[in-house]
C-alpha positions, -999 to +999 in steps of 0.1 A: +009-077+911-014-106+909-027-119+877-063-113+888-056-076+897-039-072+863-069-084+844-092-060+864-071-029+854-071-039+818-108-043+817-112-009+833-089+008+807-108-009+779-142+001+792-129+038+795-117+040+760-148+023+747-170+049+763-150+077+747-152+060+713-190+055+717-195+092+724-177+104+692-194+078+670-229+083+682-228+121+688-250+143+710-285+130+701-302+158+721-285+188+702-298+206+671-280+202+639-279+238+624-265+226+592-294+203+582-310+212+550-331+180+545-368+186+534-394+167+554-402+138+532-438+136+547-447+169+532-454+166+494-454+204+490-421+218+504-419+248+481-411+281+498-406+266+533-369+264+535-351+236+555-374+214+576-351+219+606-361+256+610-392+261+589-379+296+577-388+309+541-362+334+537-356+339+500-325+361+507-342+392+493-367+397+522-397+385+502-423+361+517-429+329+500-459+305+503-464+272+520-479+253+491-492+224+514-510+242+542-522+272+522-505+296+545-478+323+539-447+320+561-431+352+571-394+356+580-401+347+617-418+315+606-452+325+615-483+315+594-499+347+583-525+339+557-532+321+522-501+313+502-498+334+470-487+305+449-500+270+456-498+236+438-533+221+435-527+186+420-499+161+425-508+140+394-511+148+358-543+165+348-563+172+317-576+207+325-588+228+354-613+256+362-617+281+390-651+295+397-668+314+426-695+302+451-705+332+472-673+346+487-653+313+481-633+303+450-635+266+440-610+248+418-618+215+399-597+195+376-598+162+359-572+136+365-555+126+333-550+089+340-586+082+354-609+109+343-620+114+380-630+150+389-614+165+419-625+195+438-607+218+463-609+253+477-586+280+465-570+282+499-577+247+512-552+219+516-579+192+514-595+179+482-626+158+474-633+133+445-666+144+433-668+119+403-662+082+405-667+076+368-634+063+353-625+072+318-590+064+312-563+086+294-582+118+292-564+141+268-583+174+273-609+188+297-625+220+288-648+237+315-677+258+315-675+289+336-698+276+362-676+245+370-706+220+364-702+213+328-670+198+312-660+187+278-639+155+280-616+146+251-599+112+247-589+085+223-611+055+219-592+023+228-563+020+204-582+031+173-570+067+174-606+078+172-611+111+191-642+110+213-657+143+227-682+139+256-703+168+268-708+160+305-725+175+336-711+167+371-737+154+398-720+159+431-749+140+448-744+107+428-707+114+420-713+108+383-710+125+350-740+124+327-741+137+291-739+130+254-713+124+228-706+146+198-696+130+165-663+113+164-630+129+153-638+164+161-604+181+158-611+214+175-635+227+200-637+260+219-657+267+251-670+301+262-693+304+294-718+277+288-716+276+250-693+256+226-681+261+191-667+231+172-654+221+137-664+190+120-640+183+094-642+160+064-624+155+030-647+183+016-636+208+042-649+221+076-684+229+091-685+250+122-713+248+147-723+265+179-744+249+206-751+249+243-724+230+263-750+201+268-753+197+231-787+213+226-794+242+203-770+232+175-766+256+147-744+257+117-725+291+114-694+283+093-685+265+061-651+261+044-635+242+017-604+243+036-599+221+069-574+222+097-587+252+113-582+263+150-605+285+170-606+306+201-639+323+213-647+356+228-681+372+234-701+367+203-674+360+178-648+333+170-613+339+159-603+313+132-568+307+120-551+279+103-532+253+123-501+271+132-466+262+118-435+282+115-432+269+079-466+284+068-478+320+067-512+322+085-541+345+085-568+352+110-605+359+107-631+370+131-663+350+126-696+368+138-716+340+154-750+359+148-744+368+111-718+344+099-697+372+085-660+367+083-637+397+089-600+393+080-575+408+105-538+398+104-523+378+076-489+364+063-476+357+099-456+324+102-470+302+129-499+327+135-522+322+166-545+347+181-569+354+210-597+380+211-602+402+241-635+397+261-651+428+243-636+418+209-617+453+208-582+437+206-566+406+194-534+393+210-514+373+184-482+354+183-460+339+156-426+328+145-398+353+143-370+335+127-359+310+153-377+328+182-412+340+188-430+375+184-461+389+201-482+418+192-517+434+198-541+443+170-567+470+176-598+456+158-616+489+152-585+509+142-569+481+122-535+490+136-510+467+156-486+473+184-456+451+187-448+440+222-412+435+235-420+399+244-422+365+227-447+338+237-473+312+225-509+319+226-516+287+248-500+306+276-523+337+276-557+347+290-576+379+287-592+397+317-629+403+316-629+429+342-599+450+329-609+449+291-574+459+280-555+436+302-541+401+291-521+377+313-493+357+296-465+333+306-434+346+289-404+323+284-373+338+300-346+324+277-361+304+250-337+283+228-335+290+191-361+266+175-389+263+150-419+279+169-444+268+178-438+234+162-409+223+184-426+234+216-458+213+207-436+184+199-418+186+231-385+193+215-381+223+236-394+234+271-395+269+287-388+284+320-416+310+323-425+341+342-461+352+344-468+388+331-496+413+331-499+432+298-519+463+289-529+463+253-534+500+251-502+514+267-480+483+261-469+484+297-459+449+310-455+439+347-439+407+358-462+392+385-446+358+391-413+340+387-418+304+397-381+299+401-378+327+426-410+321+444-412+283+444-378+272+435-388+253+404-391+260+367-425+259+350-436+258+315-470+274+320-501+266+298-538+271+297-542+300+323-577+308+334-594+332+357-622+328+382-652+352+378-640+376+404-605+374+389-591+369+424-570+338+413-553+326+381-552+289+376-527+272+352-510+240+343-473+233+343-466+215+310-436+197+325-457+174+346-493+185+339-498+196+376-523+224+383-512+255+403-531+285+417-518+321+420-536+347+442-539+380+424-555+400+451 
């Protein structure tokens, strides 16, 4: 065999085995990888959608779960059938949110914690609009009027530690917030509808004032030689209780905003916190129970209480206005032994919550949402609120301060 023929044969053999090697290294690029479980990184709201390769939302139990980005519910065949039951509203930390109704639509607004910008979105919309360009850095708390137009912004002034309280009204045409400041260092303020109640504390005690949410109509309704009060508001009364701590037995009083009369309710409860129903007939209250939490309902007229077989913190609850005896609460599923509510406020413990509907008369409890089952994440739910029609409930996840919406209808 000639040298030239030998070289040709060797080249053919090398090309043959090279082609085989390339095939096995590169794989079949046109085929489908059925084992792919990667989530599409272009989608910031992947919850409930399953793997990006097939789009199925099968939870394994036959339940439908929501597509939090598009606002559609994905059935087991991958078809979009309607608004998602659970949807994440914000991707950044927030200071407070509100849901309110405009005609047949439900609008959600929230304040970005870092900038103070106000963002608006529809309850079932995947788009959002910035409706305020005024930058107020490091907002700690945003308390909303029912109409979604007025908001109380709370933040620290520079590095002084001074608490500023701004009563603002949003102008969607100029994208500004106009308003007025209350006195500095107001420790506690409660909002109901278009009214506020706040406590101005000094070395001599505390003075309580009611006013319109724009600051007009200020009237003194409460005086106390003792400071460090907390307040929640319902109808024409404010519920007052001492700043809760597991190491202190607390008492709660109903303050009539018209007469200034104080009616005692529950006392000698460690870590006591309370929340009146919309018609002031019932008071939900929580407190420390050893190294855990206890929850009960107090019938204001009958002066009797009903212990509930749950434990939570009052920041996780909101009363219905349409169903007078119903309260919605986030309930920790397996809370660690701790000093409550102190350790939770300090961030030493966090919860994995479910959302429950509770009837104050019958004591019946209904589990309406488990975020771990529905969205695949754990949530420490705080500050729930309802729109006027009570079609949706909006709440914040304390873990990252994002806002979520749950359809109730």
